[in-house]
Structure formats: C-alpha cells, structure tokens
C-alpha positions in Angstrom: 18.2 -13.3 16.7 21.0 -15.6 17.8 19.4 -15.8 21.3 16.1 -16.9 19.7 17.9 -19.6 17.7 19.9 -20.8 20.6 16.8 -21.2 22.8 15.1 -23.2 20.1 18.0 -25.6 19.7 18.5 -26.1 23.4 14.9 -26.8 24.2 14.2 -29.1 21.2 15.7 -32.2 22.8 13.5 -32.0 25.9 10.2 -31.1 24.3 7.5 -33.4 23.0 7.7 -33.9 19.3 4.7 -32.2 17.7 6.1 -31.4 14.3 3.7 -33.7 12.6 0.8 -31.6 13.9 2.2 -28.6 12.1 2.6 -30.3 8.7 -0.1 -30.7 6.1 0.7 -32.8 3.1 4.4 -32.6 4.0 4.3 -28.9 3.5 5.3 -26.9 6.6 2.6 -24.4 7.4 1.9 -21.9 10.2 -1.7 -21.0 9.3 -4.3 -23.7 8.5 -5.5 -23.8 4.9 -9.2 -23.7 4.3 -9.6 -24.0 0.5 -10.9 -27.3 -0.8 -13.3 -27.7 2.1 -16.9 -26.6 2.4 -16.6 -25.9 6.1 -17.1 -22.5 7.8 -14.7 -23.3 10.7 -11.0 -23.9 11.2 -9.3 -26.0 13.8 -6.5 -23.6 14.4 -5.5 -19.9 14.0 -2.3 -18.0 14.7 -3.3 -14.4 14.6 -3.7 -14.0 18.4 -0.5 -15.6 19.6 1.6 -17.0 16.7 1.1 -20.4 18.4 -1.4 -22.6 16.5 -4.4 -22.7 18.8 -8.0 -23.6 18.4 -10.6 -20.9 19.0 -11.5 -22.6 22.3 -7.8 -22.4 23.4 -7.5 -18.7 22.6 -8.5 -16.3 25.4 -9.8 -13.6 23.0 -12.8 -13.4 20.7 -11.9 -14.9 17.3 -13.7 -15.1 14.0 -12.6 -16.9 10.8 -14.0 -16.4 7.3 -13.0 -19.5 5.3 -12.5 -19.8 1.5 -15.8 -21.7 1.3 -17.8 -18.7 2.7 -15.9 -16.2 0.5 -16.8 -18.2 -2.6 -20.4 -19.0 -1.6 -21.4 -15.4 -1.0 -19.0 -13.9 -3.6 -17.2 -11.8 -1.0 -14.9 -10.5 -3.7 -13.6 -7.5 -1.7 -12.6 -6.9 1.9 -15.6 -4.6 2.6 -18.2 -7.2 1.5 -16.3 -9.8 3.5 -15.9 -7.8 6.7 -19.6 -6.7 6.7 -20.4 -10.4 7.4 -18.1 -10.8 10.5 -19.7 -10.5 13.9 -18.8 -7.3 15.8 -17.1 -5.6 12.7 -18.5 -2.4 11.2 -17.6 -1.3 7.7 -18.0 2.5 7.4 -18.1 3.6 3.8 -17.7 7.4 4.4 -16.5 8.0 0.8 -16.6 5.9 -2.4 -13.0 4.9 -2.2 -11.9 5.4 1.5 -13.2 3.3 4.3 -13.2 3.1 8.1 -13.5 -0.1 10.1 -14.5 -0.4 13.8 -15.1 -3.0 16.5 -16.1 -2.6 20.1 -16.7 1.1 19.4 -13.2 1.9 18.2 -11.4 2.2 14.8 -9.4 -0.7 13.4 -6.2 0.8 12.0 -4.0 -2.1 11.2 -4.5 -5.0 8.8 -2.1 -8.0 8.8 -1.1 -10.1 5.9 0.2 -13.6 6.9 0.6 -12.2 10.4 2.7 -9.2 9.4 1.1 -5.9 10.4 0.7 -3.2 7.7 -0.8 -0.1 9.3 -3.0 2.2 7.2 -1.1 5.3 6.1 -3.6 7.7 7.5 -5.7 5.5 9.8 -8.0 4.9 6.8 -8.0 2.3 4.0 -7.8 3.9 0.5 -8.9 1.8 -2.4 -10.6 -1.6 -2.3 -8.9 -4.9 -1.4 -9.6 -7.9 -3.7 -9.9 -11.2 -1.8 -9.0 -13.5 -4.8 -5.5 -14.1 -3.4 -6.5 -15.0 0.2 -7.2 -18.4 1.6 -9.1 -17.1 4.6 -9.3 -14.1 7.0 -8.9 -14.3 10.8 -10.3 -11.5 13.1 -9.2 -11.2 16.7 -11.4 -8.7 18.6 -10.0 -6.8 21.5 -6.6 -5.1 22.0 -4.1 -6.9 19.7 -1.1 -5.5 21.5 0.8 -8.7 21.8 1.6 -9.0 18.1 0.4 -5.7 16.7 2.7 -3.3 18.6 0.5 -0.3 17.9 -3.2 -0.2 17.3 -6.5 0.2 19.0 -8.4 -2.0 21.6 -10.8 -2.9 18.7 -9.6 -5.8 16.5 -6.8 -6.9 14.3 -7.7 -8.5 10.9 -5.2 -11.0 9.4 -5.5 -11.8 5.6 -3.9 -15.2 5.0 -2.5 -15.7 1.5 -3.1 -18.7 -0.7 -0.1 -21.0 -0.9 1.0 -23.4 -3.6 -0.1 -27.1 -3.5 2.1 -30.1 -4.3 -0.4 -31.3 -6.9 -1.9 -29.5 -9.9 -5.0 -27.5 -9.3 -6.8 -24.7 -11.2 -9.8 -22.5 -11.1 -11.4 -20.0 -13.4 -14.6 -18.0 -13.0 -16.6 -15.4 -15.0 -19.2 -13.1 -13.5 -21.8 -10.7 -14.7 -24.2 -8.7 -12.6 -26.2 -5.5 -12.1 -24.7 -2.1 -13.2 -22.9 -3.9 -16.0 -20.5 -5.5 -13.5 -18.0 -7.9 -15.1 -15.3 -9.9 -13.4 -13.0 -12.7 -14.4 -10.5 -14.5 -12.3 -8.1 -17.4 -12.5 -6.0 -19.4 -10.1 -3.5 -22.1 -10.9 -1.1 -24.0 -8.7 1.5 -26.3 -10.3 4.4 -28.5 -9.0 7.7 -27.5 -10.6 9.5 -30.7 -9.6 8.4 -34.3 -9.2 6.7 -34.7 -5.9 6.1 -30.9 -5.6 9.0 -30.0 -3.4 9.2 -26.9 -5.5 5.8 -25.4 -6.5 4.3 -22.2 -7.7 0.9 -20.5 -7.8 -0.5 -17.6 -9.7 -3.8 -15.7 -9.1 -5.3 -13.0 -11.2 -8.6 -11.1 -11.0 -10.1 -8.3 -13.1 -13.2 -6.3 -12.3 -14.8 -3.6 -14.5 -18.1 -2.2 -13.2 -20.4 0.8 -13.3 -22.5 1.7 -10.3 -25.8 2.8 -9.0 -24.1 6.1 -8.3 -24.2 8.6 -11.1 -21.0 8.5 -13.2 -19.1 6.3 -10.8 -17.0 3.5 -12.4 -14.4 1.1 -10.9 -11.7 -0.8 -12.6 -9.6 -3.1 -10.5 -7.1 -5.7 -11.4 -5.2 -7.9 -9.1 -2.2 -10.2 -9.7 -0.4 -12.5 -7.3 2.4 -15.0 -7.7 4.3 -17.2 -5.3 7.0 -19.8 -5.4 7.6 -22.2 -2.5 10.3 -24.8 -2.0 11.0 -27.4 0.6 14.7 -27.5 1.4 14.9 -30.9 3.0 12.1 -32.2 5.2 12.3 -29.4 7.8 12.7 -26.1 5.9 10.4 -24.3 3.5 11.3 -21.1 1.7 8.8 -18.9 -0.2 8.8 -15.7 -2.1 6.1 -13.8 -4.0 4.7 -10.6 -5.4 1.3 -9.1 -5.2 0.0 -6.2 -7.3 -3.4 -4.4 -7.2 -4.4 -1.5 -9.4 -7.6 0.3 -8.2 -8.9 3.1 -10.5 -12.2 5.0 -10.4 -13.9 7.9 -12.1 -16.8 9.9 -11.0 -15.5 9.3 -7.4 -16.3 11.2 -4.2 -13.8 13.0 -2.0 -16.0 13.5 1.0 -19.6 12.9 0.3 -23.0 14.6 0.2 -24.1 17.4 2.6 -27.0 15.8 4.5 -28.8 18.7 6.1 -30.1 22.3 5.5 -28.9 25.1 7.7 -32.2 24.8 9.6 -31.2 21.2 10.6 -33.7 19.3 8.4 -32.5 16.5 6.2 -31.9 16.9 2.5 -33.8 14.3 0.5 -31.2 12.9 -1.9 -31.8 10.2 -4.4 -29.8 7.1 -3.8 -27.8 7.7 -7.0 -26.7 11.2 -6.1 -22.9 11.7 -6.4 -20.7 14.8 -5.9 -18.0 13.6 -8.3 -17.7 14.8 -11.9 -16.5 12.4 -14.5 -12.9 13.6 -14.2 -12.7 12.9 -10.4 -11.1 9.7 -9.5 -8.9 7.7 -7.0 -6.0 5.9 -8.6 -4.3 3.6 -6.1 -1.6 1.0 -7.0 -0.5 -1.4 -4.2 2.6 -3.5 -4.7 4.0 -6.1 -2.3 7.1 -8.2 -2.4 7.4 -10.7 0.3 9.3 -13.8 1.4 9.6 -16.1 4.4 11.6 -19.0 5.7 10.1 -21.6 8.0 12.2 -24.2 9.8 11.3 -27.1 12.0 14.0 -27.8 14.6 12.3 -30.9 15.8 10.8 -31.4 19.2 7.9 -29.2 18.2 10.0 -26.0 17.7 9.4 -23.8 14.7 11.3 -20.7 13.5 10.0 -18.3 10.9 11.4 -15.1 9.5 9.4 -12.9 7.2 10.0 -9.8 5.1 7.5 -7.6 3.4 8.2 -4.6 1.2 5.1 -2.6 0.3 4.8 0.3 -2.0 1.5 2.2 -2.4 1.2 5.0 -5.0 -1.7 7.4 -5.5 -2.5 9.8 -8.3 -5.8 11.4 -7.5 -7.9 14.1 -9.1 -10.7 15.0 -6.7 -13.7 17.2 -6.1 -14.9 18.0 -2.6 -17.9 20.1 -1.6 -18.3 21.8 1.8 -21.0 23.8 3.5 -24.8 23.3 3.9 -27.6 24.9 1.8 -30.3 27.2 2.9 -33.6 25.5 2.6 -35.2 28.5 0.8 -32.5 29.6 -1.6 -30.5 26.4 -2.0 -27.3 28.4 -1.6 -24.5 27.5 0.8 -22.6 24.7 -0.9 -19.1 25.5 -2.2 -16.5 23.8 -4.4 -13.1 22.5 -3.3 -11.3 20.6 -6.1 -7.7 19.3 -5.6 -5.1 17.0 -7.2 -2.8 14.8 -5.2 0.2 12.5 -5.7 1.2 10.3 -2.8 3.6 7.5 -2.0 3.8 5.2 0.9 6.7 2.8 1.4 6.9 0.1 4.1 9.5 -2.4 4.9 8.7 -4.9 7.7 10.9 -7.7 9.1 9.6 -10.2 11.6 11.2 -13.2 13.2 9.9 -15.5 15.9 10.5 -18.9 17.3 7.8 -21.1 19.1 7.8 -24.5 20.6 7.5 -26.5 23.8 9.6 -26.8 26.9 9.4 -29.3 29.7 9.1 -28.1 33.2 7.8 -29.9 36.4 6.8 -32.8 34.3 4.6 -30.8 31.9 5.0 -29.4 28.4 4.6 -25.6 28.1 4.4 -23.4 25.0 6.9 -20.6 24.5 7.0 -17.9 21.7 9.6 -15.1 21.3 9.9 -12.7 18.4 11.2 -9.4 17.1 9.7 -7.0 14.6 11.0 -3.9 12.8 9.0 -1.8 10.4 9.9 1.5 8.7 7.4 3.6 6.8 7.8 6.7 4.6 4.8 8.7 3.5 5.0 11.6 1.0 2.2 13.6 -0.6 2.1 16.6 -2.9 -0.9 18.6 -3.8 -2.1 21.0 -6.4 -5.0 23.5 -6.3 -6.5 25.8 -8.9 -7.5 28.5 -6.3 -9.7 30.2 -8.8 -12.0 27.2 -8.6 -12.2 26.9 -4.8 -15.1 28.4 -3.0 -17.4 28.7 -6.0 -21.1 28.6 -4.9 -23.0 25.5 -6.1 -26.8 25.9 -6.0 -28.4 22.7 -4.5 -30.5 22.1 -7.6 -27.5 21.7 -9.9 -24.6 21.0 -7.5 -24.4 17.3 -8.1 -25.0 17.1 -11.8 -21.3 16.4 -12.5 -20.9 19.5 -14.7 -18.1 21.2 -12.7 -15.2 21.6 -15.2 -11.8 20.1 -14.7 -9.6 22.8 -13.1 -6.2 23.7 -14.5 -4.1 22.2 -11.6 -0.7 23.8 -11.5 2.4 21.7 -12.1 4.7 20.9 -10.3 2.6 19.9 -7.2 3.5 21.4 -3.8 4.8 19.0 -1.1 2.3 18.8 1.7 3.4 15.7 3.7 6.7 14.0 4.2 6.9 11.8 7.3 9.2 8.9 8.3 8.1 6.5 11.0 9.7 3.4 12.5 8.5 0.8 15.0 10.8 -1.6 16.7 9.3 -4.3 18.9 10.3 -7.3 20.9 7.5 -9.7 22.0 7.0 -12.9 23.8 4.5 -15.3 25.3 4.6 -18.2 27.7 1.6 -20.5 27.8 1.8 -22.4 31.0 0.2 -25.9 31.3 -0.4 -25.8 35.0 -2.9 -28.6 35.0 -4.7 -30.6 32.2 -7.7 -28.3 32.2 -5.9 -25.0 33.1 -3.6 -22.9 30.8 -2.2 -19.5 31.8 -0.7 -17.1 29.2 1.8 -14.4 30.2 3.0 -12.2 27.4 4.2 -8.7 26.6 5.9 -6.5 24.0 8.2 -3.6 24.3 7.8 -1.1 21.5 9.5 2.0 20.4 7.6 4.2 17.9 9.5 7.0 16.2 8.5 9.7 13.7 10.0 12.7 12.0 8.7 15.0 9.3 5.9 17.4 8.7 2.3 17.6 7.5 1.2 20.9 5.8 4.2 22.6 7.4 3.5 21.3 10.9 6.0 18.9 12.5 4.9 15.3 13.1 7.8 14.4 15.3 7.5 12.0 18.2 9.6 9.3 20.0 7.5 7.0 22.2 8.3 3.9 24.1 5.9 1.5 25.8 5.8 -1.8 27.6 2.5 -3.6 26.9 1.6 -6.6 29.0 -0.9 -9.4 28.1 -2.4 -12.0 30.4 -4.9 -14.7 29.5 -6.2 -18.0 30.9 -8.4 -20.8 29.8 -10.1 -23.5 32.0 -11.7 -26.6 30.5 -15.0 -27.1 32.3 -15.7 -30.4 30.4 -14.8 -32.1 27.2 -16.5 -29.3 25.1 -16.7 -26.1 27.1 -14.0 -23.8 28.5 -14.1 -20.6 30.5 -11.6 -17.9 29.6 -10.4 -14.4 30.6 -7.8 -12.0 29.2 -6.3 -8.5 29.7 -4.4 -6.7 26.9 -3.0 -3.2 26.5 -2.3 -0.9 23.5 -1.0 2.4 22.5 -0.9 4.1 19.1 0.8 7.4 18.0 -1.5 9.5 15.9 -1.1 11.6 12.8 -4.2 13.9 13.2 -4.1 17.5 14.2 -6.6 19.5 16.3 -8.1 22.9 15.7 -4.9 24.5 17.1 -2.8 22.6 14.5 -1.3 20.5 17.3 -0.5 16.8 16.8 -2.8 14.7 18.9 -1.3 12.7 21.7 -1.0 8.9 21.3 -4.0 6.7 21.9 -3.6 4.5 25.1 -6.0 1.8 26.1 -6.7 -1.7 27.2 -9.2 -4.5 26.8 -10.6 -6.9 29.5 -12.8 -9.7 28.5 -14.1 -13.0 29.9 -16.5 -15.6 28.8 -17.1 -19.2 27.7 -16.1 -21.1 24.5 -17.4 -24.4 23.2 -16.1 -26.8 20.6 -17.8 -29.8 19.1 -17.4 -32.2 16.1 -13.6 -32.2 16.5 -13.4 -28.4 16.0 -15.9 -28.2 13.1 -18.3 -26.2 15.3 -17.4 -23.4 17.7 -19.4 -21.1 19.8 -18.6 -18.4 22.4 -20.1 -15.9 24.8 -18.0 -12.9 26.0 -18.4 -9.8 28.1 -15.8 -7.1 27.5 -14.7 -3.6 28.5 -12.4 -1.6 26.1 -11.0 1.7 27.3 -9.3 4.2 25.0 -7.9 7.7 25.7 -7.5 10.5 23.2 -9.2 8.9 20.2 -9.1 11.1 17.1 -12.7 12.2 16.1 -13.5 14.4 13.2 -14.5 18.0 14.3 -14.7 19.9 11.0 -12.9 20.8 7.8 -10.2 23.4 7.3 -10.6 24.8 3.8 -7.3 26.8 4.1 -5.2 23.7 4.6 -7.6 21.3 2.9 -7.7 18.7 5.7 -10.0 17.5 8.4 -9.7 18.9 11.9 -9.8 16.4 14.8 -10.3 16.4 18.6 -9.3 13.8 21.1 -12.0 11.8 22.8 -11.7 9.5 25.9 -14.1 6.6 25.7 -15.0 3.3 27.4 -17.0 0.6 25.6 -18.7 -2.2 27.5 -20.7 -5.0 25.9 -21.6 -8.6 25.3 -20.7 -10.7 22.2 -22.3 -14.0 21.2 -20.8 -15.9 18.3 -20.9 -19.3 16.6 -19.5 -20.9 13.4 -19.2 -24.2 11.7 -21.3 -27.3 10.9 -24.7 -27.3 12.6 -25.8 -30.5 10.8 -24.7 -32.5 7.8 -24.7 -30.1 4.8 -25.6 -27.1 7.0 -22.8 -24.6 7.5 -23.2 -21.2 9.3 -21.5 -18.4 11.1 -23.1 -15.6 13.1 -23.1 -13.5 16.1 -24.6 -10.6 18.1 -22.9 -7.7 19.8 -24.6 -5.2 22.1 -22.5 -2.5 23.8 -22.5 1.1 25.0 -19.7 3.6 24.5 -19.4 6.5 26.9 -17.0 9.3 27.7 -15.5 10.4 31.1 -18.7 12.2 32.0 -20.8 9.2 31.3 -22.4 10.7 28.2 -22.5 8.7 24.9 -19.5 9.3 22.6 -18.6 8.0 19.2 -22.3 7.9 18.5 -21.6 7.2 14.8 -20.8 3.6 15.7 -23.9 1.4 16.0 -24.4 -0.1 19.5 -26.1 -3.3 18.4 -25.0 -5.5 15.4 -26.1 -9.0 14.3 -24.7 -11.2 11.6 -25.9 -14.6 10.2 -24.4 -16.5 7.2 -25.9 -19.9 6.5 -25.8 -22.4 3.6 -27.4 -25.8 3.1 -26.4 -28.5 0.7 -29.0 -31.4 1.0 -27.1 -34.7 1.6 -29.5 -36.2 -0.9 -28.7 -33.6 -3.5 -25.1 -32.3 -2.7 -24.9 -30.5 -6.1 -27.4 -27.9 -4.9 -26.5 -25.3 -2.3 -28.8 -22.6 -1.0 -27.8 -19.8 1.4 -28.7 -16.5 3.0 -26.7 -13.7 4.7 -28.3 -11.3 7.1 -26.7 -8.2 8.6 -28.4 -5.9 11.1 -27.2 -2.8 12.9 -29.0 -0.4 15.2 -29.4 3.3 14.9 -26.4 5.6 14.9 -26.1 9.4 14.8 -23.8 12.3 14.7 -24.0 15.8 16.2 -21.5 17.8 14.0 -21.5 20.9 16.3 -23.7 23.1 14.2 -27.0 24.6 15.4 -30.3 25.1 13.5 -30.8 28.6 12.1 -34.4 28.5 13.1 -34.5 26.8 16.5 -31.0 27.4 17.8 -30.8 23.8 18.9 -27.9 21.4 18.1 -28.3 19.6 14.8 -28.3 15.8 14.8 -28.0 13.5 11.7 -29.5 10.1 12.4 -29.5 6.8 10.5 -32.1 4.5 11.8 -31.5 0.8 12.4 -31.6 -1.4 9.3 -31.2 -4.9 8.1 -29.8 -6.3 4.8 -30.6 -9.7 3.4 -28.6 -11.5 0.7 -29.5 -14.8 -0.9 -27.5 -17.4 -3.0 -28.2 -20.5 -5.0 -25.5 -22.7 -6.5 -25.6 -25.8 -8.6 -22.8 -28.1 -9.7 -23.4 -29.1 -13.3 -20.5 -31.6 -13.1 -17.7 -32.3 -10.7 -15.8 -29.4 -12.4 -18.4 -26.9 -13.5 -20.8 -24.9 -11.3 -23.2 -22.0 -11.8 -24.5 -19.7 -9.0 -26.5 -16.6 -8.5 -26.3 -14.1 -5.6 -29.0 -11.5 -4.9 -27.8 -8.7 -2.6 -30.0 -6.4 -0.5 -33.1 -8.3 -1.4 -35.4 -5.9 0.4 -33.8 -2.9 -1.3 -33.0 -1.2 2.0 -31.8 2.4 1.7 -29.3 3.6 4.4 -26.3 5.8 4.9 -23.0 3.9 4.8 -21.4 6.0 7.6 -21.6 9.1 9.6 -18.0 9.5 10.8 -18.4 13.2 9.8 -21.3 15.4 8.6 -21.5 14.1 5.1 -22.5 10.7 3.7 -24.0 8.8 0.8 -26.5 6.0 0.4 -25.9 2.2 0.0 -26.4 0.1 -3.1 -29.9 -1.0 -4.0 -30.9 -4.6 -4.8 -28.5 -6.3 -7.2 -27.9 -9.6 -8.9 -24.6 -11.4 -9.7 -24.3 -14.6 -11.8 -21.1 -16.7 -11.7 -19.8 -19.6 -13.8 -16.9 -21.5 -12.2 -14.7 -24.2 -13.6 -12.4 -26.1 -11.2 -9.8 -28.8 -11.6 
C-alpha cells in the first residue's frame, strides 16, 4: 500500500493535470452517473480497467444500461435488465435460482461499484432489485485483469446511486398483471450548506402473484449512503444495503420434460412443482465504504471495503425421475429444508494516473485486492417422505404435505475461501492514434473445508496477463485487439465424488469501434475466440447426497458480435446487438448445447421533439434453438433422448406521458405475442416463461 501511495505522490508533479475531467459537480467520482439524462450511452466506464475510458478506447466489448433505459422499460430486477443486453443470456432454470452466460460460458461473478462478489455456488439465488443502481456495465470476454477469478464470458458491474449536492426525490407506484404491486422511493438531501455532506436513501417493495400456480414473491429493498467531501480533493462514503427475497409455492429444480420413451410432456404454462409451503427465503445485507482522493496531476487513489452477509432459510420440494407414458408412474418426491450462510469481506485499493515519458503522457494503474468468504449450510430431511411415487396426473397439484423436518439440521457444507490479488496496467501512448495496454494480475486462491463430507481443499496460484491495443483510424473509428486469461477454482463434484479441477481459459478478440456525437452514440463489431477447460456441466442428480453431479467439459467458442447504443437522432435512443457463435469441444463436436448460438437484442424509444412529453418504445429479444441430451435413452427406440427449445422472439412495448414537469404515467406490455418457451435447459428439467402481461406506473419526481 505504501508503495502505491509513494508512486502516486512522486508522479503527480510531472503528469498532466486532468483532475477536472474526473469531477462532476465538484463531487469526486470514478464511475460516470447516468441518472437525470434520457440518453442510452455513457462517455466513460471503469469496469474493464479502473481507468475512466470511453467504449471506443476500451479494447474489449462493452455494454452499458443507463438509468433512463432501466426506468423506460421498468427493468426492476437484474434478470429483466440483463435479458436486454447484447450477448447475455439469462437462464431461469428454477423460480429463484438463475444462471447467466456470455460467449457460451457461465458468468459467475457480479461486481458492485467495481468490487467482485462471486456467487456462492456459481449460481445467483434470489432476485436482485435494480432500484439502488445508477447503471450497469457489462464487459464481455475474460475479465481477468480486475476479476481475479472467473470465466472467459463477461463481468457485470452494478454501479450504485450516489447522493447529489442538491435535493432530489422520486416516488413511484405500480400495478400490473398477476396482482403485481410495487412502490419505491428515492430521496437525496444535502446535510450541510453547499452539499459537502450529503445523504441518499432508496427503498422498494414488491408483492406479486404469478402465472405459475401457487407461486408468490415478496421482495423489499433498502439502501442508504452518506457521502462527505473532506476538502476539495477527498471524498468519503459509507452505506448499507438490505434485500429480503421471500417466496412461496417455489420450485427447487423444475418440471420433468419427457416421458421415458423420449417424447415431450405437454405441460400447461402455469404448471408448478412447488406446494404452498415450499419457498426460498434469502436475505442479502451489505455494508460498504470507500475513500477517494485526488493527489493532483491526474492521480486518483481509492480504497474500498465491502462486507456482505447472505442468509437463507429454505423449505423446498424437488421431484426426480421421468414418467412412463402409459401409466404416468416414474416421478418421485424429494423434499428438503436448508439453512445457509455466506459471509464475504473484500478490501480493494488502487491508484491510477498519468506519467510523462519520452514527451508523452501514459496511464498507469496499480492495485491490490483481498477477499475472504465463508459458506455454511445445514440440511434436514424427513426420509419417510423421500422417494414417494407421484402419478403424473396429480404430481403438480401442490397437495404434497409439509414433511416433519427434524431439528437440529445436519451440517452439510462448511468451506472457507480466500483470494489475494495484485494487479496492474500500463496504457502506453505510443503515438496520437495508437495506445497499447499491458496488464496482469497475480492471484492466490485458497480453500479449506468440506461439502457433504468431501474435502473442498485447494491452494492455487496463477499469473494472468492482459494485452490490448487501440488504433484510431480517423476521428470516429478505431481498430482494437485484446488477449486476456482467466482461471477459476470450482466447487462442483463429479460422479466419483471428486472436486473438479479449476477452470482455465483465455479470450482473444479484435474488431472496430465507432463513436459519434461526442460519445452519445457508440457502435462496435468484434470477432472473438474464448477457450475454457474443465467447465462444470450438470450430469445428473444424486438422491443419496441430494446434490447435482457434474462433469468437466473442454470447450472453445468462436463468434462475431455487432453492437450499437445511444442517440440515433433527436429524441431517438436505442441499444442493440447481434451475436452469432459456435461452441465446440476437443473433438470438434458441439458442447454446451443448452446455450443458444444466435441472440439479438434491440431496445428503442422515441420522444418526438414536437411533443417531448410523449415517449414510445419497444424492446425485442431473440435467441435461436438450444437443446440438451441428458444421457438417457428412449425405452422404445434405444436412441439418445434430446430436449429441444426452438428459437423464439419476445416483444415488449412501452408508452409514457409526462402530465407535468413532475408527474408521469406509463404502461409497459411484456411478451406482446404471448410466446411460450422454456427459460433454460441447463439440466433435464425446466419450466415455461411468463405470458403476456401489463404493468402501469405513476411516477412523481422533484
């Protein structure tokens, strides 16, 4: 740490003074704020390098979802939001647990304000409300420079709202299909004259039924932050976030999709395996703070700390097996109750700025990161209720009685992991049009503990390089290329009860980026290759241990991505993109076939300059066919069984009208064509998507 500070102080006198470029309203910021603007593009992002760079200057594929887009399309949770991002797939395998993928591989780490918070079990449990976030930045490709472990897929950075120096407030109320009710409020106040000390509070409450039989979700979110300027060069902030996600009639696993002869079961869209008593109850608490200091000469230092505690108290009902077409028999019960705790403490510090060398100014960034996690889980089973046959005709009526789960619960998981990383980057300004990036991190990942009695111990060290370059071809267009590496220790076990080896991989991409209208419009075209070894893939369910069995798969994805975002014309804002790829194993055969190969996204709004109070919009998402071969064979033909979801498109519409400068009403219609499709096929169960729905919103803003 002292070395980082000394370097910043020594270099500040010789570097060009760019501190003014990193201040907004005299508040020191690292990430650009997007609220208060109707634009769908930002002029800078920091997720890829910690250095504020435009998308054109960043040698990786970058997407940004601004606050305007979130509010226009009512993207109130992370799943709805990420489904609109080019190249990102949201895989709803269960009602309350979700997978995310990009470029054929799983996304296993989210960031909040640039601090990585990995999923406890490579899967997100519970929903994430977006009320507290200003915008979201997505960097596709291996995020190894700043996310010391992960996949060559993408990193998603949620950027929190910050207080303003002047008073501002917002409140909204919503009502929609399935008796969906939501209220939220957001207030920012100066605590001292001039706003040198300021605070902000955000709250949101959602209570909704569902198109699924018996399913009900209640979620409330609270967030508070205080920020203070200590002199003109230092800002200190501290805050707390709390989210409570509770459901009933929830699924653990999903519906069996095929008969033993391999033919599909014709489920109604509303079919649900969960009885009324089944539910996920997830509480996520975060305490955070940071200090940002401007040394002068364009040098910035930031230190951040995040303490996260996630608690679960789940009572669940799983079914396994597949029915015989004639008798309907072959489905069996597997109820269970679980209590789990995850604790994470992450410290991150970095310094960035400019140094003069050979008559030119170059960017430098150095940092360190340490995170420690503890995961504990205890389970309880009423073994008399496991393995009970459920005839297909009545299996999903929700009538299975609540078991008498023994108390106390039996410990099933207790692991401690730690990650220590040093990272750095130099962006060399070799000529006015040419910039070269050289970076790396050195990471140690350590674990000890056990899962269902099997050790989860490992101690891994890796050096991960990063190289990137941008070349300005003219005033608006640049060419770029980059190479990044990654590794990720895994927590899954194979059929022999052996912990899978770490994932190792890399990402190579190259393309062109354009920027127009002073950064209000961006576009890119990229070709990429992502390679990954030993990726965990579901290979069955072990009813004895009550957990999924995995196998390691080597895969290479290759593809092309096209993307644009921003202002196309006065009043016309849009984002969109198209990804086409193939994912193959070592033998050249398709693997990870449950990931769609082609995806398209388009989000567009228009506010006529002659009638700015009116805004109309549409959001279009398409993805091609995907399928899964679970390893079973047909009892009639002896051929391998394949479950297929054909390609589909979803269209959403919006209309908004500002009644006054402070009051607006809007309506959002989702899945206008009422498309019916499976949300995911990561394993051999699934359930269907939501039908057409309508949401009305009243917003008051000051």
